[in-house]
N, CA, C, O and the ligand as a Tripos MOL2 file, in Angstrom:
@<TRIPOS>MOLECULE
protein
  301   299    76     0     0
PROTEIN
NO_CHARGES

@<TRIPOS>ATOM
      1 N          -5.2220   36.8880    1.3360 N.3       1 MET1
      2 CA         -5.1790   35.8440    0.6500 C.3       1 MET1
      3 C          -5.1130   34.6100    1.7320 C.2       1 MET1
      4 O          -4.4250   34.6400    2.7530 O.2       1 MET1
      5 N          -5.8560   33.6480    1.3730 N.am      2 THR2
      6 CA         -5.8090   32.3720    2.3060 C.3       2 THR2
      7 C          -4.5670   31.5600    2.2010 C.2       2 THR2
      8 O          -4.1970   31.1560    1.0980 O.2       2 THR2
      9 N          -3.7790   31.2490    3.4920 N.am      3 SER3
     10 CA         -2.8470   30.3720    3.4350 C.3       3 SER3
     11 C          -3.1410   29.0690    3.6530 C.2       3 SER3
     12 O          -3.8450   28.7970    4.6260 O.2       3 SER3
     13 N          -2.6900   28.0930    2.8490 N.am      4 TYR4
     14 CA         -3.0160   26.6740    3.1760 C.3       4 TYR4
     15 C          -2.2020   25.9710    4.0390 C.2       4 TYR4
     16 O          -1.4690   25.0500    3.6810 O.2       4 TYR4
     17 N          -2.3240   26.4260    5.2900 N.am      5 THR5
     18 CA         -1.6920   25.6750    6.4180 C.3       5 THR5
     19 C          -2.1750   24.3980    6.6630 C.2       5 THR5
     20 O          -3.3190   24.1150    6.3070 O.2       5 THR5
     21 N          -1.3300   23.4300    7.3260 N.am      6 PRO6
     22 CA         -1.7370   22.0740    7.6230 C.3       6 PRO6
     23 C          -3.1910   22.2320    8.4160 C.2       6 PRO6
     24 O          -4.2040   21.6030    8.1130 O.2       6 PRO6
     25 N          -3.0920   23.1220    9.4070 N.am      7 GLU7
     26 CA         -4.3750   23.3190   10.2270 C.3       7 GLU7
     27 C          -5.6320   23.5540    9.1950 C.2       7 GLU7
     28 O          -6.5730   22.7610    9.2310 O.2       7 GLU7
     29 N          -5.6330   24.6010    8.3210 N.am      8 TYR8
     30 CA         -6.5690   24.9790    7.4640 C.3       8 TYR8
     31 C          -7.0200   23.7730    6.7230 C.2       8 TYR8
     32 O          -8.2260   23.5330    6.6760 O.2       8 TYR8
     33 N          -6.0650   22.9060    6.0730 N.am      9 LEU9
     34 CA         -6.2690   21.7060    5.2050 C.3       9 LEU9
     35 C          -7.0770   20.7360    5.9890 C.2       9 LEU9
     36 O          -8.0660   20.1360    5.5660 O.2       9 LEU9
     37 N          -6.4730   20.6310    7.3630 N.am     10 ARG10
     38 CA         -7.3050   19.6040    8.0150 C.3      10 ARG10
     39 C          -8.9310   20.0040    8.2100 C.2      10 ARG10
     40 O          -9.8060   19.1460    8.0900 O.2      10 ARG10
     41 N          -9.1870   21.2210    8.4830 N.am     11 LYS11
     42 CA        -10.5310   21.5140    8.6620 C.3      11 LYS11
     43 C         -11.3560   21.1100    7.3810 C.2      11 LYS11
     44 O         -12.5050   20.6820    7.4880 O.2      11 LYS11
     45 N         -10.7520   21.2560    6.2180 N.am     12 LEU12
     46 CA        -11.2870   20.7960    4.8150 C.3      12 LEU12
     47 C         -11.3590   19.2070    4.8290 C.2      12 LEU12
     48 O         -12.0730   18.6490    3.9960 O.2      12 LEU12
     49 N         -10.5940   18.4240    5.8110 N.am     13 GLU13
     50 CA        -10.2470   17.1060    5.6180 C.3      13 GLU13
     51 C          -9.4380   16.7870    4.3270 C.2      13 GLU13
     52 O          -9.7160   15.8760    3.5470 O.2      13 GLU13
     53 N          -8.4810   17.5900    4.2140 N.am     14 LEU14
     54 CA         -7.7020   17.3570    3.1210 C.3      14 LEU14
     55 C          -6.2930   17.3750    3.6550 C.2      14 LEU14
     56 O          -6.0770   17.8520    4.7690 O.2      14 LEU14
     57 N          -5.3630   16.8980    2.9430 N.am     15 LYS15
     58 CA         -4.0350   16.8630    3.4230 C.3      15 LYS15
     59 C          -2.9860   17.7420    2.5160 C.2      15 LYS15
     60 O          -3.3160   17.9550    1.3490 O.2      15 LYS15
     61 N          -2.0210   18.1430    2.8850 N.am     16 SER16
     62 CA         -1.0200   18.9320    2.1250 C.3      16 SER16
     63 C          -0.1780   17.8570    1.2220 C.2      16 SER16
     64 O          -0.0630   16.6650    1.5040 O.2      16 SER16
     65 N           0.2880   18.3920    0.2850 N.am     17 ILE17
     66 CA          1.1230   17.4220   -0.5900 C.3      17 ILE17
     67 C           2.2050   16.7480    0.1400 C.2      17 ILE17
     68 O           2.3460   15.5350   -0.0140 O.2      17 ILE17
     69 N           3.0370   17.4540    0.9720 N.am     18 GLU18
     70 CA          3.9180   16.8910    1.7090 C.3      18 GLU18
     71 C           3.3280   15.8820    2.7110 C.2      18 GLU18
     72 O           3.9640   14.8500    2.9270 O.2      18 GLU18
     73 N           2.1120   16.1120    3.3620 N.am     19 GLU19
     74 CA          1.5950   14.9130    4.2510 C.3      19 GLU19
     75 C           1.0690   13.8020    3.4810 C.2      19 GLU19
     76 O           0.8960   12.7690    4.1280 O.2      19 GLU19
     77 N           0.7320   13.7740    2.0700 N.am     20 HIS20
     78 CA          0.3190   12.9380    1.3520 C.3      20 HIS20
     79 C           1.5430   12.0940    0.8770 C.2      20 HIS20
     80 O           1.5840   10.8680    0.9810 O.2      20 HIS20
     81 N           2.5340   12.8620    0.3480 N.am     21 ASN21
     82 CA          3.7450   11.9000   -0.1740 C.3      21 ASN21
     83 C           4.5170   11.4060    1.0990 C.2      21 ASN21
     84 O           5.4020   10.5700    0.9210 O.2      21 ASN21
     85 N           4.2570   11.8530    2.3680 N.am     22 LYS22
     86 CA          4.9780   11.1240    3.5420 C.3      22 LYS22
     87 C           4.2200    9.9220    3.9280 C.2      22 LYS22
     88 O           4.8330    8.9580    4.3880 O.2      22 LYS22
     89 N           2.8290    9.8900    3.7690 N.am     23 SER23
     90 CA          1.9970    8.9640    4.0270 C.3      23 SER23
     91 C           2.0900    7.7600    3.0410 C.2      23 SER23
     92 O           2.0080    6.5730    3.3560 O.2      23 SER23
     93 N           2.2970    8.3360    1.6390 N.am     24 ARG24
     94 CA          2.6070    7.3830    0.5140 C.3      24 ARG24
     95 C           3.9960    6.5410    0.7420 C.2      24 ARG24
     96 O           4.1220    5.3260    0.5910 O.2      24 ARG24
     97 N           4.8110    7.2910    1.0640 N.am     25 PHE25
     98 CA          6.3220    6.7030    1.4810 C.3      25 PHE25
     99 C           6.2560    5.6260    2.3600 C.2      25 PHE25
    100 O           6.8150    4.5370    2.2340 O.2      25 PHE25
    101 N           5.4320    6.0600    3.3800 N.am     26 THR26
    102 CA          5.5380    4.9800    4.5460 C.3      26 THR26
    103 C           4.5700    3.8300    4.0010 C.2      26 THR26
    104 O           4.7810    2.6870    4.4060 O.2      26 THR26
    105 N           3.5790    4.0500    3.1590 N.am     27 PHE27
    106 CA          2.9880    3.0780    2.5460 C.3      27 PHE27
    107 C           3.7880    2.0220    1.5220 C.2      27 PHE27
    108 O           3.5390    0.8230    1.3960 O.2      27 PHE27
    109 N           4.6900    2.7000    0.9100 N.am     28 LEU28
    110 CA          5.5850    1.8940   -0.0280 C.3      28 LEU28
    111 C           6.4480    1.0710    0.8260 C.2      28 LEU28
    112 O           6.7550   -0.0290    0.3660 O.2      28 LEU28
    113 N           6.8730    1.3750    1.9190 N.am     29 GLU29
    114 CA          7.8580    0.5180    2.5610 C.3      29 GLU29
    115 C           7.6160   -0.8490    2.6830 C.2      29 GLU29
    116 O           8.4580   -1.6410    2.2610 O.2      29 GLU29
    117 N           6.4000   -1.3070    3.2930 N.am     30 LYS30
    118 CA          5.9100   -2.5210    3.1420 C.3      30 LYS30
    119 C           4.4050   -2.6940    3.3620 C.2      30 LYS30
    120 O           3.8600   -2.2820    4.3850 O.2      30 LYS30
    121 N           3.7100   -3.3500    2.3200 N.am     31 VAL31
    122 CA          2.3230   -3.3930    2.5670 C.3      31 VAL31
    123 C           1.8380   -4.8770    2.8480 C.2      31 VAL31
    124 O           1.9980   -5.8420    2.1010 O.2      31 VAL31
    125 N           1.2800   -4.8560    3.9490 N.am     32 GLY32
    126 CA          0.5600   -6.0890    4.2790 C.3      32 GLY32
    127 C          -0.6010   -6.4430    3.5170 C.2      32 GLY32
    128 O          -1.1740   -5.4580    3.0500 O.2      32 GLY32
    129 N          -1.1280   -7.5660    3.2460 N.am     33 THR33
    130 CA         -2.2650   -7.8370    2.5210 C.3      33 THR33
    131 C          -3.4010   -8.2640    3.2390 C.2      33 THR33
    132 O          -4.5080   -8.2790    2.6990 O.2      33 THR33
    133 N          -3.2090   -8.6460    4.5200 N.am     34 GLY34
    134 CA         -4.1440   -9.2630    5.4000 C.3      34 GLY34
    135 C          -4.6380  -10.6250    4.9860 C.2      34 GLY34
    136 O          -5.6660  -11.1380    5.4290 O.2      34 GLY34
    137 N          -3.7510  -11.2240    4.0200 N.am     35 VAL35
    138 CA         -4.0360  -12.5750    3.5050 C.3      35 VAL35
    139 C          -2.8300  -13.5140    4.1820 C.2      35 VAL35
    140 O          -1.7000  -13.0510    4.3400 O.2      35 VAL35
    141 N          -3.1320  -14.6820    4.5110 N.am     36 ALA36
    142 CA         -2.1110  -15.5250    5.1950 C.3      36 ALA36
    143 C          -1.4800  -16.3390    4.1600 C.2      36 ALA36
    144 O          -2.1620  -16.7430    3.2180 O.2      36 ALA36
    145 N          -0.1130  -16.6420    4.2630 N.am     37 CYS37
    146 CA          0.6780  -17.5180    3.2260 C.3      37 CYS37
    147 C          -0.0320  -19.0240    3.2980 C.2      37 CYS37
    148 O          -0.2700  -19.5210    4.3990 O.2      37 CYS37
    149 N          -0.3060  -19.6120    2.2550 N.am     38 PRO38
    150 CA         -0.8180  -20.9560    2.4210 C.3      38 PRO38
    151 C           0.2530  -21.9210    2.9280 C.2      38 PRO38
    152 O          -0.0420  -22.9850    3.4730 O.2      38 PRO38
    153 N           1.5410  -21.4980    2.7220 N.am     39 GLU39
    154 CA          2.6120  -22.4560    3.3210 C.3      39 GLU39
    155 C           2.9720  -22.4420    4.6730 C.2      39 GLU39
    156 O           3.3070  -23.4530    5.2910 O.2      39 GLU39
    157 N           2.8990  -21.1240    5.2250 N.am     40 CYS40
    158 CA          3.4660  -21.1320    6.7970 C.3      40 CYS40
    159 C           2.3780  -20.3060    7.3850 C.2      40 CYS40
    160 O           2.5520  -20.2100    8.6000 O.2      40 CYS40
    161 N           1.3520  -19.6930    6.9850 N.am     41 GLY41
    162 CA          0.4820  -19.0700    7.8180 C.3      41 GLY41
    163 C           0.9250  -17.6830    8.3640 C.2      41 GLY41
    164 O           0.3340  -17.1510    9.3040 O.2      41 GLY41
    165 N           1.9670  -17.1320    7.7480 N.am     42 LYS42
    166 CA          2.4880  -15.6840    8.0350 C.3      42 LYS42
    167 C           1.6500  -14.8260    6.9300 C.2      42 LYS42
    168 O           1.0560  -15.3290    5.9760 O.2      42 LYS42
    169 N           1.7150  -13.4090    7.2440 N.am     43 GLU43
    170 CA          0.9220  -12.5000    6.3590 C.3      43 GLU43
    171 C           1.5840  -12.3900    5.0280 C.2      43 GLU43
    172 O           2.7970  -12.1780    5.0270 O.2      43 GLU43
    173 N           0.9490  -12.5060    3.8920 N.am     44 LEU44
    174 CA          1.7190  -12.0760    2.7010 C.3      44 LEU44
    175 C           1.7900  -10.5080    2.5350 C.2      44 LEU44
    176 O           0.9930   -9.6800    2.9750 O.2      44 LEU44
    177 N           2.9930  -10.2880    1.7560 N.am     45 VAL45
    178 CA          3.1290   -8.8390    1.5560 C.3      45 VAL45
    179 C           3.1280   -8.2880    0.3160 C.2      45 VAL45
    180 O           3.5360   -9.1420   -0.4720 O.2      45 VAL45
    181 N           2.8710   -7.2880   -0.2260 N.am     46 GLU46
    182 CA          2.8640   -6.8750   -1.5740 C.3      46 GLU46
    183 C           4.2550   -6.7940   -2.1130 C.2      46 GLU46
    184 O           5.0570   -6.0560   -1.5410 O.2      46 GLU46
    185 N           4.6680   -7.5860   -3.3160 N.am     47 SER47
    186 CA          5.9110   -7.4880   -3.8580 C.3      47 SER47
    187 C           6.4040   -6.1420   -4.5060 C.2      47 SER47
    188 O           7.5640   -5.7380   -4.5900 O.2      47 SER47
    189 N           5.2950   -5.5710   -4.9240 N.am     48 GLN48
    190 CA          5.6790   -4.2620   -5.7300 C.3      48 GLN48
    191 C           4.6420   -3.5760   -5.2170 C.2      48 GLN48
    192 O           3.5740   -3.6570   -5.8240 O.2      48 GLN48
    193 N           4.7170   -2.7620   -4.0080 N.am     49 PRO49
    194 CA          3.6000   -1.9050   -3.5070 C.3      49 PRO49
    195 C           3.1330   -0.8600   -4.3300 C.2      49 PRO49
    196 O           4.0340   -0.1880   -4.8320 O.2      49 PRO49
    197 N           2.0800   -0.5630   -4.5850 N.am     50 GLY50
    198 CA          1.5390    0.6570   -5.4160 C.3      50 GLY50
    199 C           1.5580    0.0440   -6.9220 C.2      50 GLY50
    200 O           1.1130    0.8420   -7.7480 O.2      50 GLY50
    201 N           1.9350   -1.0720   -7.3960 N.am     51 VAL51
    202 CA          1.8170   -1.4830   -8.6880 C.3      51 VAL51
    203 C           1.0020   -2.5070   -8.5810 C.2      51 VAL51
    204 O           1.0910   -3.4740   -7.8250 O.2      51 VAL51
    205 N          -0.0120   -2.1890   -9.5810 N.am     52 ILE52
    206 CA         -1.2980   -3.1060   -9.9890 C.3      52 ILE52
    207 C          -0.9370   -3.8810  -11.4150 C.2      52 ILE52
    208 O          -0.6530   -3.2380  -12.4250 O.2      52 ILE52
    209 N          -0.9730   -5.1520  -11.3890 N.am     53 LEU53
    210 CA         -0.9290   -5.8260  -12.8660 C.3      53 LEU53
    211 C          -2.0740   -5.4900  -13.7340 C.2      53 LEU53
    212 O          -3.2110   -5.5720  -13.2690 O.2      53 LEU53
    213 N          -1.8890   -5.1460  -14.8660 N.am     54 THR54
    214 CA         -2.7940   -4.7060  -15.9130 C.3      54 THR54
    215 C          -3.5440   -6.1740  -16.6990 C.2      54 THR54
    216 O          -3.9470   -6.2420  -17.8600 O.2      54 THR54
    217 N          -3.5640   -7.1950  -15.7120 N.am     55 SER55
    218 CA         -4.4360   -8.1220  -16.0110 C.3      55 SER55
    219 C          -5.9810   -8.0470  -16.0350 C.2      55 SER55
    220 O          -6.5360   -6.9890  -15.7380 O.2      55 SER55
    221 N          -6.5780   -8.9760  -16.3300 N.am     56 HIS56
    222 CA         -8.1300   -8.8350  -16.1090 C.3      56 HIS56
    223 C          -8.6250   -9.9040  -15.5100 C.2      56 HIS56
    224 O          -8.6870  -10.9160  -16.2070 O.2      56 HIS56
    225 N          -9.0610   -9.9830  -14.2250 N.am     57 PRO57
    226 CA         -9.2510   -8.6610  -13.4900 C.3      57 PRO57
    227 C          -7.8640   -8.3140  -12.9310 C.2      57 PRO57
    228 O          -6.9550   -9.1440  -12.9030 O.2      57 PRO57
    229 N          -7.7380   -7.0440  -12.4820 N.am     58 PRO58
    230 CA         -6.2720   -6.5010  -12.0540 C.3      58 PRO58
    231 C          -5.8600   -7.3560  -10.7180 C.2      58 PRO58
    232 O          -6.6580   -7.6130   -9.8160 O.2      58 PRO58
    233 N          -4.5190   -7.7440  -10.7390 N.am     59 LYS59
    234 CA         -3.9760   -8.2550   -9.5870 C.3      59 LYS59
    235 C          -2.6100   -7.6660   -8.9900 C.2      59 LYS59
    236 O          -1.8370   -7.0510   -9.7250 O.2      59 LYS59
    237 N          -2.3950   -7.8340   -7.9110 N.am     60 LYS60
    238 CA         -0.9610   -7.7750   -7.7130 C.3      60 LYS60
    239 C          -0.1700   -8.7830   -6.8930 C.2      60 LYS60
    240 O          -0.5840   -9.5820   -6.0530 O.2      60 LYS60
    241 N           1.0210   -8.5670   -7.3160 N.am     61 LEU61
    242 CA          1.9300   -9.5570   -7.0030 C.3      61 LEU61
    243 C           2.1750   -9.4920   -5.2950 C.2      61 LEU61
    244 O           2.1650   -8.4310   -4.6710 O.2      61 LEU61
    245 N           2.3850  -10.7660   -4.7060 N.am     62 VAL62
    246 CA          2.4980  -11.0090   -3.2580 C.3      62 VAL62
    247 C           3.4060  -11.9240   -2.9710 C.2      62 VAL62
    248 O           3.5600  -12.9520   -3.6310 O.2      62 VAL62
    249 N           4.1460  -11.5710   -1.8460 N.am     63 HIS63
    250 CA          5.2730  -12.8170   -1.4850 C.3      63 HIS63
    251 C           5.2520  -13.0070   -0.0110 C.2      63 HIS63
    252 O           4.8110  -12.1050    0.7020 O.2      63 HIS63
    253 N           5.7460  -14.2340    0.5480 N.am     64 CYS64
    254 CA          5.7820  -14.3680    2.0250 C.3      64 CYS64
    255 C           7.4190  -13.9930    2.5400 C.2      64 CYS64
    256 O           8.4180  -14.5290    2.0590 O.2      64 CYS64
    257 N           7.4270  -13.0880    3.4820 N.am     65 GLU65
    258 CA          8.7530  -12.8500    3.8170 C.3      65 GLU65
    259 C           9.4230  -13.9920    4.6020 C.2      65 GLU65
    260 O          10.6290  -14.0830    4.8350 O.2      65 GLU65
    261 N           8.4780  -14.8250    4.9630 N.am     66 SER66
    262 CA          9.1200  -16.1390    5.9740 C.3      66 SER66
    263 C           9.6030  -17.1780    5.0950 C.2      66 SER66
    264 O          10.7710  -17.5210    5.2760 O.2      66 SER66
    265 N           8.8390  -17.8450    4.0280 N.am     67 CYS67
    266 CA          9.1220  -18.9510    3.3750 C.3      67 CYS67
    267 C           9.2540  -18.8830    1.8640 C.2      67 CYS67
    268 O           9.4020  -19.8520    1.1200 O.2      67 CYS67
    269 N           9.1580  -17.2350    1.4110 N.am     68 ASP68
    270 CA          9.5250  -17.0170   -0.0180 C.3      68 ASP68
    271 C           8.3780  -17.6910   -0.9900 C.2      68 ASP68
    272 O           8.5410  -17.9610   -2.1800 O.2      68 ASP68
    273 N           7.3180  -17.8780   -0.3070 N.am     69 TYR69
    274 CA          5.9850  -18.3230   -1.2560 C.3      69 TYR69
    275 C           5.6190  -17.0330   -2.1660 C.2      69 TYR69
    276 O           5.5500  -15.9400   -1.6040 O.2      69 TYR69
    277 N           5.4040  -17.1250   -3.4360 N.am     70 LYS70
    278 CA          4.9430  -16.0200   -4.1780 C.3      70 LYS70
    279 C           3.8050  -16.4570   -4.9980 C.2      70 LYS70
    280 O           3.6690  -17.5900   -5.4590 O.2      70 LYS70
    281 N           3.0290  -15.5070   -5.1360 N.am     71 ASN71
    282 CA          1.6900  -15.4990   -5.8910 C.3      71 ASN71
    283 C           1.1440  -14.3080   -6.2580 C.2      71 ASN71
    284 O           1.9030  -13.3550   -6.0800 O.2      71 ASN71
    285 N          -0.0930  -14.0120   -6.7840 N.am     72 SER72
    286 CA         -0.5550  -12.9020   -7.1620 C.3      72 SER72
    287 C          -2.1250  -13.0720   -6.6070 C.2      72 SER72
    288 O          -2.6990  -14.1610   -6.6020 O.2      72 SER72
    289 N          -2.6570  -11.9760   -6.1960 N.am     73 ILE73
    290 CA         -3.9610  -11.9340   -5.6780 C.3      73 ILE73
    291 C          -4.7830  -10.6750   -6.3600 C.2      73 ILE73
    292 O          -4.2600   -9.6400   -6.7730 O.2      73 ILE73
    293 N          -5.9020  -10.9340   -6.3790 N.am     74 LEU74
    294 CA         -6.9540   -9.8570   -7.0520 C.3      74 LEU74
    295 C          -6.6520   -8.5000   -6.1280 C.2      74 LEU74
    296 O          -6.4860   -8.4950   -4.9080 O.2      74 LEU74
    297 N          -6.6230   -7.3530   -7.0240 N.am     75 ALA75
    298 CA         -6.3830   -6.0740   -6.5690 C.3      75 ALA75
    299 C          -7.5050   -5.5160   -5.8210 C.2      75 ALA75
    300 O          -7.4300   -4.3790   -5.3550 O.2      75 ALA75
    301 ZN          5.1740  -18.4450    4.1650 Zn       76 ZN76
@<TRIPOS>BOND
     1     1     2 1
     2     2     3 1
     3     3     4 2
     4     3     5 am
     5     5     6 1
     6     6     7 1
     7     7     8 2
     8     7     9 am
     9     9    10 1
    10    10    11 1
    11    11    12 2
    12    11    13 am
    13    13    14 1
    14    14    15 1
    15    15    16 2
    16    15    17 am
    17    17    18 1
    18    18    19 1
    19    19    20 2
    20    19    21 am
    21    21    22 1
    22    22    23 1
    23    23    24 2
    24    23    25 am
    25    25    26 1
    26    26    27 1
    27    27    28 2
    28    27    29 am
    29    29    30 1
    30    30    31 1
    31    31    32 2
    32    31    33 am
    33    33    34 1
    34    34    35 1
    35    35    36 2
    36    35    37 am
    37    37    38 1
    38    38    39 1
    39    39    40 2
    40    39    41 am
    41    41    42 1
    42    42    43 1
    43    43    44 2
    44    43    45 am
    45    45    46 1
    46    46    47 1
    47    47    48 2
    48    47    49 am
    49    49    50 1
    50    50    51 1
    51    51    52 2
    52    51    53 am
    53    53    54 1
    54    54    55 1
    55    55    56 2
    56    55    57 am
    57    57    58 1
    58    58    59 1
    59    59    60 2
    60    59    61 am
    61    61    62 1
    62    62    63 1
    63    63    64 2
    64    63    65 am
    65    65    66 1
    66    66    67 1
    67    67    68 2
    68    67    69 am
    69    69    70 1
    70    70    71 1
    71    71    72 2
    72    71    73 am
    73    73    74 1
    74    74    75 1
    75    75    76 2
    76    75    77 am
    77    77    78 1
    78    78    79 1
    79    79    80 2
    80    79    81 am
    81    81    82 1
    82    82    83 1
    83    83    84 2
    84    83    85 am
    85    85    86 1
    86    86    87 1
    87    87    88 2
    88    87    89 am
    89    89    90 1
    90    90    91 1
    91    91    92 2
    92    91    93 am
    93    93    94 1
    94    94    95 1
    95    95    96 2
    96    95    97 am
    97    97    98 1
    98    98    99 1
    99    99   100 2
   100    99   101 am
   101   101   102 1
   102   102   103 1
   103   103   104 2
   104   103   105 am
   105   105   106 1
   106   106   107 1
   107   107   108 2
   108   107   109 am
   109   109   110 1
   110   110   111 1
   111   111   112 2
   112   111   113 am
   113   113   114 1
   114   114   115 1
   115   115   116 2
   116   115   117 am
   117   117   118 1
   118   118   119 1
   119   119   120 2
   120   119   121 am
   121   121   122 1
   122   122   123 1
   123   123   124 2
   124   123   125 am
   125   125   126 1
   126   126   127 1
   127   127   128 2
   128   127   129 am
   129   129   130 1
   130   130   131 1
   131   131   132 2
   132   131   133 am
   133   133   134 1
   134   134   135 1
   135   135   136 2
   136   135   137 am
   137   137   138 1
   138   138   139 1
   139   139   140 2
   140   139   141 am
   141   141   142 1
   142   142   143 1
   143   143   144 2
   144   143   145 am
   145   145   146 1
   146   146   147 1
   147   147   148 2
   148   147   149 am
   149   149   150 1
   150   150   151 1
   151   151   152 2
   152   151   153 am
   153   153   154 1
   154   154   155 1
   155   155   156 2
   156   155   157 am
   157   157   158 1
   158   158   159 1
   159   159   160 2
   160   159   161 am
   161   161   162 1
   162   162   163 1
   163   163   164 2
   164   163   165 am
   165   165   166 1
   166   166   167 1
   167   167   168 2
   168   167   169 am
   169   169   170 1
   170   170   171 1
   171   171   172 2
   172   171   173 am
   173   173   174 1
   174   174   175 1
   175   175   176 2
   176   175   177 am
   177   177   178 1
   178   178   179 1
   179   179   180 2
   180   179   181 am
   181   181   182 1
   182   182   183 1
   183   183   184 2
   184   183   185 am
   185   185   186 1
   186   186   187 1
   187   187   188 2
   188   187   189 am
   189   189   190 1
   190   190   191 1
   191   191   192 2
   192   191   193 am
   193   193   194 1
   194   194   195 1
   195   195   196 2
   196   195   197 am
   197   197   198 1
   198   198   199 1
   199   199   200 2
   200   199   201 am
   201   201   202 1
   202   202   203 1
   203   203   204 2
   204   203   205 am
   205   205   206 1
   206   206   207 1
   207   207   208 2
   208   207   209 am
   209   209   210 1
   210   210   211 1
   211   211   212 2
   212   211   213 am
   213   213   214 1
   214   214   215 1
   215   215   216 2
   216   215   217 am
   217   217   218 1
   218   218   219 1
   219   219   220 2
   220   219   221 am
   221   221   222 1
   222   222   223 1
   223   223   224 2
   224   223   225 am
   225   225   226 1
   226   226   227 1
   227   227   228 2
   228   227   229 am
   229   229   230 1
   230   230   231 1
   231   231   232 2
   232   231   233 am
   233   233   234 1
   234   234   235 1
   235   235   236 2
   236   235   237 am
   237   237   238 1
   238   238   239 1
   239   239   240 2
   240   239   241 am
   241   241   242 1
   242   242   243 1
   243   243   244 2
   244   243   245 am
   245   245   246 1
   246   246   247 1
   247   247   248 2
   248   247   249 am
   249   249   250 1
   250   250   251 1
   251   251   252 2
   252   251   253 am
   253   253   254 1
   254   254   255 1
   255   255   256 2
   256   255   257 am
   257   257   258 1
   258   258   259 1
   259   259   260 2
   260   259   261 am
   261   261   262 1
   262   262   263 1
   263   263   264 2
   264   263   265 am
   265   265   266 1
   266   266   267 1
   267   267   268 2
   268   267   269 am
   269   269   270 1
   270   270   271 1
   271   271   272 2
   272   271   273 am
   273   273   274 1
   274   274   275 1
   275   275   276 2
   276   275   277 am
   277   277   278 1
   278   278   279 1
   279   279   280 2
   280   279   281 am
   281   281   282 1
   282   282   283 1
   283   283   284 2
   284   283   285 am
   285   285   286 1
   286   286   287 1
   287   287   288 2
   288   287   289 am
   289   289   290 1
   290   290   291 1
   291   291   292 2
   292   291   293 am
   293   293   294 1
   294   294   295 1
   295   295   296 2
   296   295   297 am
   297   297   298 1
   298   298   299 1
   299   299   300 2
@<TRIPOS>SUBSTRUCTURE
     1 MET1         2 RESIDUE 1 A MET
     2 THR2         6 RESIDUE 1 A THR
     3 SER3        10 RESIDUE 1 A SER
     4 TYR4        14 RESIDUE 1 A TYR
     5 THR5        18 RESIDUE 1 A THR
     6 PRO6        22 RESIDUE 1 A PRO
     7 GLU7        26 RESIDUE 1 A GLU
     8 TYR8        30 RESIDUE 1 A TYR
     9 LEU9        34 RESIDUE 1 A LEU
    10 ARG10       38 RESIDUE 1 A ARG
    11 LYS11       42 RESIDUE 1 A LYS
    12 LEU12       46 RESIDUE 1 A LEU
    13 GLU13       50 RESIDUE 1 A GLU
    14 LEU14       54 RESIDUE 1 A LEU
    15 LYS15       58 RESIDUE 1 A LYS
    16 SER16       62 RESIDUE 1 A SER
    17 ILE17       66 RESIDUE 1 A ILE
    18 GLU18       70 RESIDUE 1 A GLU
    19 GLU19       74 RESIDUE 1 A GLU
    20 HIS20       78 RESIDUE 1 A HIS
    21 ASN21       82 RESIDUE 1 A ASN
    22 LYS22       86 RESIDUE 1 A LYS
    23 SER23       90 RESIDUE 1 A SER
    24 ARG24       94 RESIDUE 1 A ARG
    25 PHE25       98 RESIDUE 1 A PHE
    26 THR26      102 RESIDUE 1 A THR
    27 PHE27      106 RESIDUE 1 A PHE
    28 LEU28      110 RESIDUE 1 A LEU
    29 GLU29      114 RESIDUE 1 A GLU
    30 LYS30      118 RESIDUE 1 A LYS
    31 VAL31      122 RESIDUE 1 A VAL
    32 GLY32      126 RESIDUE 1 A GLY
    33 THR33      130 RESIDUE 1 A THR
    34 GLY34      134 RESIDUE 1 A GLY
    35 VAL35      138 RESIDUE 1 A VAL
    36 ALA36      142 RESIDUE 1 A ALA
    37 CYS37      146 RESIDUE 1 A CYS
    38 PRO38      150 RESIDUE 1 A PRO
    39 GLU39      154 RESIDUE 1 A GLU
    40 CYS40      158 RESIDUE 1 A CYS
    41 GLY41      162 RESIDUE 1 A GLY
    42 LYS42      166 RESIDUE 1 A LYS
    43 GLU43      170 RESIDUE 1 A GLU
    44 LEU44      174 RESIDUE 1 A LEU
    45 VAL45      178 RESIDUE 1 A VAL
    46 GLU46      182 RESIDUE 1 A GLU
    47 SER47      186 RESIDUE 1 A SER
    48 GLN48      190 RESIDUE 1 A GLN
    49 PRO49      194 RESIDUE 1 A PRO
    50 GLY50      198 RESIDUE 1 A GLY
    51 VAL51      202 RESIDUE 1 A VAL
    52 ILE52      206 RESIDUE 1 A ILE
    53 LEU53      210 RESIDUE 1 A LEU
    54 THR54      214 RESIDUE 1 A THR
    55 SER55      218 RESIDUE 1 A SER
    56 HIS56      222 RESIDUE 1 A HIS
    57 PRO57      226 RESIDUE 1 A PRO
    58 PRO58      230 RESIDUE 1 A PRO
    59 LYS59      234 RESIDUE 1 A LYS
    60 LYS60      238 RESIDUE 1 A LYS
    61 LEU61      242 RESIDUE 1 A LEU
    62 VAL62      246 RESIDUE 1 A VAL
    63 HIS63      250 RESIDUE 1 A HIS
    64 CYS64      254 RESIDUE 1 A CYS
    65 GLU65      258 RESIDUE 1 A GLU
    66 SER66      262 RESIDUE 1 A SER
    67 CYS67      266 RESIDUE 1 A CYS
    68 ASP68      270 RESIDUE 1 A ASP
    69 TYR69      274 RESIDUE 1 A TYR
    70 LYS70      278 RESIDUE 1 A LYS
    71 ASN71      282 RESIDUE 1 A ASN
    72 SER72      286 RESIDUE 1 A SER
    73 ILE73      290 RESIDUE 1 A ILE
    74 LEU74      294 RESIDUE 1 A LEU
    75 ALA75      298 RESIDUE 1 A ALA
    76 ZN76       301 GROUP 0 **** ****
């Protein structure tokens, strides 16, 4: 029987559940958007990482950590 070691999965370019969850957790800590705050020019971050509003088109909430600017951007 094959054992799905991390080495084996890497060969398939797949991740183990543990690796996936760890990367998701890091991802959930703070998500930059690459979008500048229109008020102060700092990068906007996602207010609810991983959550996409079911608007049409889908959007996500973002805010600025420097000046508290809040808005939503297209997901
Ligand atoms: Zn700002």
